N, C-alpha and C positions, 0 to 999 in steps of 0.2 A: 568420292568422287560422284560417282554415279547417282549415288543416294540423292545429295545434296540437288544434281540436275532435276530428278525424277520429283523432287521435293517442290523444286521451283515452276517444274509444269505442271503438277498439280494442284498449285496453289493459280497459277496464270489460267487454268480452265473451270476453277471453283469445286475444285475436290474435295478439295481440305474445308470442311465447313467454318466460318467465322467464329470468332468469342463475342459472347455479351460484355459490354463492358460497363454494365452499371447493376452489380448483384451484391445482396446483402441479404445472408441470411438463407432464407428459403426461397427469396423472392427476387427475381430477375426483370428489369424495367429496360428493355432493347426496343425502346421504340426513337422514330426520328433518328435514328443509325445508319440511314441509308443501305439496309441490308439487302442483300438478295436473295440470300440462303437462310435457312432456319441454323441461328448459334448450336454449335454443340452444347449441351450441358454441362452446368461448372459442375454443378453434384448431382447424384443421382436423387438428393431428396428435395429438389427443387419442385415447390407447389403451386406458383404462382408466375405466369411466362407472359412480360405485356411485349407482343411483336406490331403494335401500331405503328402506322405511320411509317412505312418503310416500303420498300421497291418488290417485295416479295411476286413474282409469278407465278410459280408451281409449287406445291406439297408433293413431296416424294415419299413412298413408303416410309422408309427407313430414317426420317428426320426427326421423326420423335419416339425412337427406337429405347434411348437413354433417359424418357420422361417417364417414367412409370409411376412416378407420386404426382404428376402435375392433377390438381384441381380448377384450376382456373387459366385459360388460353383467348387473349388477344389478338387476334389478327385484322382488324377493323383497317380500313381505310389503306389499304396494298393495293395491287394492280393483280391478284391473284386471278386466275383464267381457269386451275386444273387441280383437283385433288385427288391424288390415286387413292383407289377402293379401299388399301390397307393401310392410307397414312396416318389414321387417327385410331386405327385397332388396338395401340400399346395402350391409351390412353382410358383405360377402364375404372380410374377414381376420379375423372373429369365431372366437375359440375356446372364451370360457365365456360359458354362456348360462345366468340363473338367473333362473325366472319362477314360483317355487313361493310356495305360501301367495298366492292371490291369488282371483279368482272366474269364474277362467275354465271355462264351460259343455263346450266345444268345443275340440277340437284340430284344426288346419289344418296341409296339407301342403305350403301357398301359404306357410307359413310360413319353411319350412327346406328349400327346394329351393336357394336360393343359398345357403347356408353349409356350403359344401362344406370350411371349415377347421375344423368347430366338434370340437371335442374334449371339452367337458362340456355337459351338461344337465339342470338340475335343473327338474321339473314337478310334485315333490309341493306336497299340500295345497290343490288347486285340488276345481272343483266338476263337473269333468265327468266323467259315469257309464261310458263306454267310452271305450280310446287314440282312435277314430276306422274310419272307415271303412275303414282300409286306409291302406298305402302311407305313413302320416303321415311317417316318417324314410328315406323313401328315401334323398332327397339328400343323409343325413347317413353319410357312406363312412367317415370317418375318427373316429368318435363312439367314444371310450373310455369315458367315466364316463355312465351316465344312471340317473337318480333320475325314479321314475314311480309316480303312483298316489297313492291318498289315501282318505281315510274316503267318499268321494262313488265310488268306483268299483266299479262292479257287474259288469261283463261284460269278458273278454277272451278274444278268436276269433283264428283262425289266420292268420296275415298282419297283424296289427296291429303287427309289431315285425319287418318283413321289410325288409333293406338294410342291420340292424345284423348286420355281420358281424366287425368288430374290437372289439366293446366288450371290455372289462377287467373292468369295475367296475358292478354291476348292484344300485341298491336298487329293491326291489318294494312297494311298500305296499299289501298286499290285503286289510286286516284285515275290511272287509265285504264281500267280492268275492260272488256268488252263482252266477257263470257261468263257466266257464274250459274254453274247448276245448281238448282235449289237440294240445301243438304249437305253443300261442301263442307260448312263448318260447323254442323248438324252435330259430330261427330266425336267434336270435342266436347259436348255436353255442357251443363251449365257453368259459364265462368263469370267471377265476381267482377273483374274487370275488364272489360271493354272499350279499347282504342282504337278509332276508323279515321282513314285518313281516304275518303272516296270524292275529293274538290270536283273532278269533271264528271264523276258519275250521277251527280245529282241533277246535275244539268244535262246532260245526253240519254241518260236512263234511269229514271226514279224507281223501274220495277227491280232493275238489281240490288238497288238499296234495299227495296223493300224485301228481298229475299236475302238478303245478309243481313238484315233487322232480327226477321224471323228465325234465323236459323242461330244467333250469339244471344239476344235478348230472352233472360228468365224474370221472373220475379226476382227482387232485392240485385239484379244486375247494375253497376254504376257503367252508364255509356258517355264516352267521349266522342268528339268530334274535334278534330284537330286540321289547320291547315286547310279549310276551307269558306268558298264563299257562299253567302246566302244573299245575295243584293234582291231579288223578286220574290214575293210572295209566296211564287207557283212552286217555286224550288222545297219547299219545307211541307210540303204535305205527305212525307214518311214520317214524320214525328209524330202523327197522332196513330199513325200503325205502333210506334215503338213502345209508344202509351199504353196503348189497348192491352201490349203484350205483357207491360207488369212493370217495366224499369222503374224503378224507386228514384234512381238520381241522373241529372243529366249535367253532361259539363261542355262548354263549347270552351275551348281555348283555340286560341292566336287565330281568330276567325275573323272576317269583313260581313258584315249585319246590316242591311238597311233598316230603318226604324219601321217600316211596312212589314219587311219579314219578321221582325223580333213580335211584335204584336200578334202577328199570324201564330208562332210559335207559339206564345203564351193561350191564344184559344185555341189550339190542337191540344196543349197539354191540360186545359183546362177542368176535365174533368176524369184525370186521373190520379193514381194514387203517388203519384211524383211527393216524394218528402226533400229533395233536393234539387236546387238549381245552382249552377255556377257558371259564370258568364268572366274566362278569366283571360285575358290579353286580346279583348275584342272590341276591333274602330265599329262604331256605330255612326252610319253616315243616312245623310237626311237627302232623300230621292225625293222627285215628282210623283211617283207612286203612295198612293194611302192606304191606310188600313183602320179598319175601328177596334176597339177593344171591347170584347163581352164580358158580360159579369162572371170574374172565374168563379170556380168552385173548387179550388184545389185546397181542399181542407184536411186532408194530410202533410200539407208543404210543412215544411220544419224550419230548413234553414234556405238562404240566400245568401250567395256569395258573387260580388261586382267589383272585379280586382283587374288592376291594371286594363281599366275603360278607357277607351278614347275616342271624342264625342267630338264630329266634327261642325265646326258652324254653333257652338255649344247655346250661345243667347238668343239664336233662334230655335232649338230645338227643344220640345216639350220632354225633358226627359223624364221627370217625376211624376209627370200625370199616369202615364200607365204604369208606372213603378208604385205608386200609391196603391193600386188595386193588389199589389205582390205583398208590399210591406204589411199591410192592413190582415194580411193571411199568416202568413209566416212568426217562428218565433223565434227565430236566429236571423240576423242580418248583418252581413258585414260589406260594407262599400269602401273598399281599400285601395289605397292609392290612384287614384282615378280622379286628379284635381278638383274633388269636390269641395265650395267653400260652403253652400249652405244647404239648409232642409227646410223650408218653410211652415212654421207653424202649423198652416191650413194644413199640412201634410201631415202630420208627426200629429197630430192631436186623434190622427184614428188610428194610430198603432194601439191598439187596447190590447193587442194577445203578444205584443212586443217584450221578450224576456232578456235578450241576449242583441246589443249594440254597439257594433265593432267601424267604427269611424275614423282608425288610424291611417296614419300616412297620406293625411290630405291638408288641406289649407282653412280649415276652419277657424275662425276668430276667437274672441269673447262673445262678440255682436252677434255672431252665426251661431255660434253654441245657444246663446238665451234664445234665440228665436226657432232654433231647435226643440231647446226646453218650454217654449212657450213663455218665458221668462219666469221658470219656477211657478207655472197657473195650472199645475195636478195635471199633466200629461204622461203618458208613460208610465202609469199607476203598476203597470205589472213588471215592469223592469228590473233585473238581478243584477245583470254587467253592463257597464258603459266603457269602452276604450275608447281616449280620444287622445290616445299617443299621437308623438311627430305631429302636432299640427302645430297652429302659428298662436295659442292661447297663451295670456303675459300675467294673468292672475287666478287664483284658487276664489273659484265661483260655488262657496259652497250653498248658496242661497237656491243654486239652481236644483240642487237633487233634495235639499230637506223635504220634501213634500212627496219623492219618491218612498213608501214604505216596504219596499219588499228589495230593495238596492243592496247590494251585497259588496261587487266588487266595481271599484273606479279605477282605472287607469289611466295617468295623465303624464306619464315618461314623456321623455324627448321633446316636453314645449319650455319654452322660455319664462320662466315664470319671475319674474320681478320681484315679487314681494308675496309674503304670507301674511292676512290681517291675525290680529291679534284673537280675535275671536269668533267662529264658525258656528253655522248651524247645520247639524249632518244628521240624516236618516239613523235612529239607534239600529238598523238593523246591519248597516256597514261593517264589514267583518276585513276586507282586503283594499288596500291603497299603496297604490305606485306612484310615489314622483320622481322614480330618479332620472339622472340626466337633466335635469329640470333649472340647474343656474342658482338654485339656491345658497344661498350665505348665511341664514338664521333659518330655525325652524319656531314657531311661538304655540301657544294654546289653542291653536285653532285644530290641531290634529283631532280628529272624533276619539275619543274615550274607550269607543267601545269595539276597537279594531283588533285583530288576532295576526293580520301580515302586514307591513309597512316595509316597503322597499325605500330608502333613501340615497340609495348608492348614484356615483360618478355624479357628486355637485360639487360645494364649496364650503362645507359645513365644518364648523372650529371646534363645536362640542353638539351635544344633543342630551337634552337634560329633562325631556316633555313625560309626566309620569301619563303609563297605558297600562292601569291595574290588569287586562285582559290578553294584552299582548303575547304572544308565543313565537314569531318569527320578525326580528327585527335586522334589515342589511343595510349599511350606513356604510359598506366597503365604497374605497375609491374618494374620499372625502379626506381633510386635513385634520381629523380628529385626536387629539396627542394623549388623553386618554380614554375608558372604557366607561361607556355610559352608567352609572351608579344602578346598580343592582335590586338595591329598594323599589326602585320606582317599576319595575318588572316583574311581580313576585310570579308570573306564570309563562316566563319567556322560556322557552328549549332549544331554538336555535338563534344564534348570535353570529352575525358576517361583520368585520368591524377587517376586510383585507382591504391595503394599499393605503393605509392612511399615514398619520406620523407617531402611530405608539413606538414609544421606546422602552416600553419593559411591560412585565407581564407575569405576576406571581401569583400564587394562591389566595395569597388576600386579597386579589383583586376579584376575585373568583366567588369568595365566601359570601356574597352578599345575594347570587343568582341563585336561590333555593332549585329550581329547576331546570336548568341549563343542562341540555345533553350535548350539543355539539356548538364548539367552537372554532370560526374560521379566522385566523388572524395573523394568516401568512403574508407575505410582502408588503411588511413594514422597516421603518430604520431604527432597528431595534438594539441598545446597547447592550452586549453579552456579559453582565456584570455576573457574577459570580451565583448571586441568585434567580437568577432566570436562567440561566444555564442548566441549573440544576432544578428547577421548575420542568424546563422543557427535557431534558435528558432522564432524571432521576427519579420524576413525580412520582406519585404515588398513581396505580391502576388508574383510579377513576379520571385522574388530568388526561393521562394519556387515550382513553378512552374519547373525552369529551377535544382531544386536538383530533381524533383520526386520522387516516395515513398520510397527513400532510405536512409532515415535517419538514418535505426539501423546500419548501414556499418560506421557511423561517430563516433570513440570511442575515448575519451581525452584519451593521454598519457600522459599528466602533466599537472599543477601539479599534487602532488602525492598524494593530499586529491582527487581527482577524476579519478585519476588511472582505466582505466579498465572502465568507466562508461560511457554510451551512452551520447552523448551532449546531445540531446533532452531531459534529465533526469538531467541535470544539472542545478543547481538554484545557480547564484553565490551570494554573500551580495550585497546589492545598495551602500553601502560606498565603495568596494570596486570597482565597477566597473563605480560610477560616482563621482571620488575621488575630482575632483574641485568643481563639483556642491554641492556635502554633505560638503565641508569645505569654500563653500562661505556662504552655506545656516547654518551651525554651527556658523561663523564668523558673521555672519549677525542676530543669534538668541542672540551670548553671547554680539552684540553691543547694539541690542537692549535689552537686559536684563540690561546690564549698564546703559544704557541711561534712563530707568525704575527707575532703584535704584538713578541714581543721580538725578531724577526729586523726586523721593520718599525722595531720603536724604535733599532736598534743600526743598522739600514741606513739610515735616512733621520735620524737622531739626535732622536727626537720630544722625548726628556728634555731636551735642551738647548735645544727651541725653547719646551718648558713652563716650564721656569726661567728663560727668557730673556723670557718673555712674562710670567711673574710678577713678573721683576725689572722690567721695562718697566712696567707696572701701579702696581708701587709706586712706582714713581720720578715718575707721572702726579700720584698724589697724593700723595706729598710734596710740603710746602709748599715755593715755592719763598725762596729767602734776600732778604733787603731789599739792593735795589741800593744799591751801594758798592764802595769800590775791593777787588778782590780782595785775598785775602791770600796769595795764591800767584802768581807769574810764569807757574806752567806746572806741571802736573801730569804726572809720567812714567808712561807704563804701558809695563812690561814683563816679561817671563819672567824669573823668577827664576835660569835657565840664562845669560840675560846679565847679571846683574847684575854681573859683572866688570867688564865695559866700561861700564856704568854710574857706577860705584863709582871704578874706574880713568880713564876717559877725562870722562865728562860732566859728570858733578857739580864733580870741580875747573875745571875747564874753564870753565863757567857761575858757578856759585856764587863763584868765586874772582876773578871778572872786576871790572871798573870799568867802569861800574855793575856790583854782582855780580846774577845771576838768582837768585831765591827760587825753589825748586824744591818741589816734594810728593812725597815718595818712601815706596809703602807701608811699607816695614822700618822708615823714621825716625819714619814724622809719621800714620798711622793711628792711631785713638784703640783703643788695648788694651781687649778683651773686647766691643767692639762689634763689631755682624753686618758681614762682610764687604761685603755689599752697601752697607748704610748708608754706609761708609766711603768707598767707592769714590763712593758720589754727594755726598756730602761735600766730597770732593775735587777734584771735576769741578769743582763749584760755585763752590767756593771759587777756582779755578785762572781765571786770565785765560786760559792756554792749554792744551790738551790735548796732551801729545807722546807721541806713539806710536813705540816703538823696534821695528822691523819684523824678524822674521828667520825663521826656521821653527821656533825655540821657542815664539815669538811667537805663531805659526798654531797651534800644538798645544794652548798655552793657553787653555784656554776662560775664565777669567777676563779675560785679556787682551784676547780677541777682545768680550766682554761689557764692557769700559770703551771699546772704541770705537763697541761698538751704543749703548752710555746716550749718549756724545757725540754721534752721529749723532742719535738721539731729539732731544738737546737742541738738535743744529743744524738740524732740521725743526721744532721745536715754536719756537724763536725766531729762528729764519733768519738769526744770526752764524757766521761761520767762525772755530771754536776749534782746528781740528784743525791739527796740524804732525807730518808723519810722515818719519822717519829710517829710510832702506832697512839695513840693519846688513849685509847679504849679499844678494847676487841669490836671488830667488824665483821660480820658475816659476808663474805665475798659473793656471794649466792643474793645480795640484799640490794646492792651495788647496780645500778641503772646501768642496763648495756649500750647506753650513749659514751658511758666512762668508760670506755674502750681502755684507754691510756692507764688510768689508774688501776683497773684489774688485773691488765698484763703487767700493771710497775707490780702490784703486790704476789704475781706471782713469779716476776722473773728477778726482782731486788730483795737484797739482806734489807730488814730494816729494826729501827728500837723499836721495842716495846716501853713505854712507860709505868715501869713497876707499882705495884698495887703494894708490895711489901717498902718501906721507906729505908729497911735498910739496905738495901740495892742498889737508891739513890746515889752514890755516891760511885760504884760501878760505869753506871747510865751515864751521868755528867762525862765521864773521863771516855768514856767511847765517844759518847758527840763529840767532846773537842778534838776529838784523835778523825773522827769522819769529817769533820769542817778543815782543819788543819792539814789533812794527807794533799801531801803533791801528785799531782797528777804525771 
C-alpha cells in the first residue's frame, strides 16, 4: 500500500519520466505530445528522438543517461530555458542536434564539450543576446552545418566561433545585430555556403554588413541573402564589397527589392567574377526612385535563375529591359514559376551565348513561344536545352526548333497538347524529348528519328509503334497500352518503362525482339496470372530476372479472381493447370500402363475366367433347387467337343443299349435350344443322378467343361452328396493342368477315376465298373 501511494505521489510531482507513444525500431517520434519531461528510453538502441513541439522547459543532467546510442535529437519549438551542464554528456554518438526556437538566454560550452561526433547544430530563434564568453563551440571539431543567431542576438565578438574550422554551411541570423567585432566569424575559415539574414543591419549599420562579408566571403563562396528588404539603392553598397572578395554565386531568397535597387546591384556586380545569380521568391517593386543600368561586364556569368518572382504593376514595369543585358551574357537562364507569358523576339535575338533555357511553370502559349523563337527565324543558335514544361502550349510546333543546329534536349511535359501533326521537322542534333503528361491520345511519325531518350509517360496512349532506330530509353508508363511496343522498331533500346498500363501478359517471347534491352520496368499493370506469366516472373532465366531488377513487388495479379491482389512472386499455380498437355499425357500413359498390366494380369491369372465362374456360381446359388424326386437322367456327360467321337461311338452305345439301359444327358442332344448355356448346364446337373466327366487334354482346355466340374463341386459341397464320376480318356500330367482349374486338380488328387484301357481285353471290366459307379445308390 505504501509503494502504491509513493508511486502516485511521484507521478504527481513528475518524478517518473513519461513514455513516448510512437516508437518504431530505433526511431521515436515524440513530437506534439504535450510533454514537459524527456521520456524514458524505449530501448537502449534508440538512435533518433524527436521531442519537437512539446512543452519542455528544462533539460536535466540525468534525462539522457539511457540514450547512449542516440544520433539525432530534435528539441526545437519547445519552451526550454535552461540545459544543465552535464545533460548532453552521455550523447557521445550524437550527430544532429536541434535546439532552435526555444527560450535559451545563454549558451554554455559544457553542453558541447563531449559532442565530438556532432555534424549539425541548430541554435536559431532563442533568447541569447551573445553567442557566449568564448570557446562555446570548441569541442565541435567535426561540425559541418551551423545555424545560429536570432532576433535577440545583439553582439558577436572575436573568439565566439573558435574551434569551428571545418564548417561547410553557415546560417547566421543577425537581423538586429548591434555590435560585431571584425574577425568574429573569420575563425570558421572558408565556408562553401553562407546564408545571412541581416535585414535591419543593411539600413542601420552598413559597416557591420561589410565586416561580416569580409569574414565569411572567400573565392568560390555561395552567398545567400534571405528575408531582407532592398527598397533603396543606397542599401546595396556592400554587394560591391562582396564581389571584390571573390564570391562566385549570390542568391536572393524571400526578399523585397525595388527595380532601382536591383539595377544598382547589377552595376556593383558588373566587373565581378560572379558565375551564378539567383533571385528566388523576390518581390519586385516599382518605386519613384530611378537608376540606370551600366554596360555589364560579367563575362564569367554562367547561370541566371529567376524563380517565384512577383512583379507588382507588371504591365508598367520594364522587366525585361535590364534582364536582357544579363541574358545576353549568361549561358544558362531559368525563368521559373513567375507568370512570365512572353519574351519578345527583340530580346531573344541577342541571346547568342545562351545554351540552356528553362521557362517552365509559366504561362507561355503557342503564340508567345513562337515570339520567343522569332517564329523559327534563326535565333538561339547556340541553344542545347529548352524546357517549356507546364505552360499553356497546345501543339507540337517542331518548325520553331528546326533551325537550331545544336539543340539536343526539349522538355514540353505538362502541357495540354491536343494533337500531334503527322510530319515534323526537327534538328538532327535532337537526342532527348519529354512529352509526358501532355494529354496525348496518339503518337504519329512526327517524332524525331534521331532521339535517344523519349518520355511519353502519363498520357492516354493505347499503342506505340513509331520506329526510332537510335532510341535507348523509352518511358510510356501511365498510359493505356495493352501490349509491349514491337521490339524490332527499337534495335538499340536498353531501358523500357511500361508501368501502370493495361498489360495483361508478359513472356520471354515478348522480349525476344529487344536485342539490346537491359532494364524493364513493367509493374503496376492488371496482369492475368497465367501459368506462362507466373513461370516467366518467378522461374525465368537469369537474364530475365536481371532485366526485371528488384521490383517484383510491383507485379500484382489482377485476375483470375482467386489470385487477385496477390504479388506474382507469391502465386503458386497447380501443376496440372500449368502443364495440362503433359499432365494429360502422363495420365493417359498411366491409365494405358494400368490397362496393359491389368490385361496381362487378366490373361496371366485368368481373371476373366474367375469372374465368369464366380458369376455362374452366384447364379447357381440363387437358382431355386428342384423338388426332390427321381432323377430324369442317370448321368450327365461332361465332355469336350473334341472328344465327341469317343462319346458317340463308345460311351453312348455301350451304356444306353445295355440292359438295363443307362439314361444319359448329352448337351448336343438334350440341352434346351435357345436357353442360356449356364442354365442348361445347371438344369442338366440338377436332373441327373450322376455327373460323368470325360477327362482328356481337350477337356482341360474347355472352360465350359471345367465349369461343369466346378458346379458339380459346388453342389457336392452344398449338399454333401457324391455325384462325380471321372473317366480318364488319356494320360494327363497333373502339372500341365492350369492352376485356375484348381477343382479339377483337386478332384484328380482326391477321387478315384476310371482309365480308358489301351488294351482291348480290359474293356468289359471298364464298362462294368462304369455302370456300377453310375447306378450306385448313395
